[in-house]
N, C-alpha and C positions, 0 to 999 in steps of 0.2 A: 577776548578764548570764544576759539568754538566748541561746540557739542557736537555732539552722530547721536541722531535718532534712526532705529531703523523701523521703519513700515510694512507691519508685517512682515512678509517674507523677499520685501522688493530690495531694493537699493537701499545702501544706507544712505541721511542726508546729513551736511553735514550743514551746518552755520551756526550763526554767532549766540554766545548767551546773554541770557537778556542781562542790567543792572544787579537783577532781582537774585542771579542764580548765579551768575558773578560773583557774586555777594557772599553765598552760601559758602560756593565752593573752597572760597576763601577762605572764612570762618572755620569751616572744615580742615586743612589744608594745615592753618594754625595748633586749631585744636592737639590736631596729632604730629606734630611739631616738639609745641609745648611738654605731648606726652614721655618723650622718648629719653631726657633721665630716668624717668619709671620704669618704664620701660624694659629700658639694662639691669635695671636695681633689682629685678622682679628677676632675669633671668641670672644677674648671679647670684642669686638667693634661693633658685636652687638646683643649681649646677654643688649652691654650698651647701644649703642642707641634708642633697646628696648624698658627699663626700663626709660631710658628720654623721647620716644615719649608718654608713656603712663602717664609724667607727664606734657605736654605740655602746657594743656587745664589750667594747673594753672599760663603760662605766659604769657594769657590775658590782652589785655590792661584795665579791664573794671574791671580786680579783684587784690587783693592783695596779693602775694604772704608773707607765711608765710617763720620765718627765717629758721624752719626746711625743707622747702623745698626748700631753699632757698642754706643752706648748702648742705640738699639732692642732687642735681639736679650739683652743683660745685665740691661734692665726683668725681658721677658720669661722668662727665666732666674730674676728675682729673687722673682715674683711671690705666689707660695707662701708667703715670707720674713712671719711676724707674723701670719700669718692664723690664727686660735686658736679661734677661733669658730664656727659654719656663717652668723651672721649677719653680721661680716668677709666672707666667703666671700662671698655676694650681693652684700655693697657693694661687690668691688674693679669695680675701670675698667681694662681694660688701656689699654697705649699705645696713643696715637697711631703707625696704621703709616703705618713710612719706605720711601719710594716707592724710594728710590738707596740 
């Protein structure tokens, strides 16, 4: 594998990586790839939390929450269940928003 180094403002130099540099690069790539599911789930949770926050007002003690809203909110809370691969997370579709 090659690396590019720049010396001052001169022409970049392309050279082979040392075995130590290559091992470090491979370890970094593995760590990044191993964290893909966690990153995907965190992104999904962020969107889910935003959708839940938009409906928090419906859970006020002086309101009666509709069954449809209860179901919608529960579906949002259950969003991450059984999502154990990046592909499943990417394929997940949020439930249709309930207006009342």
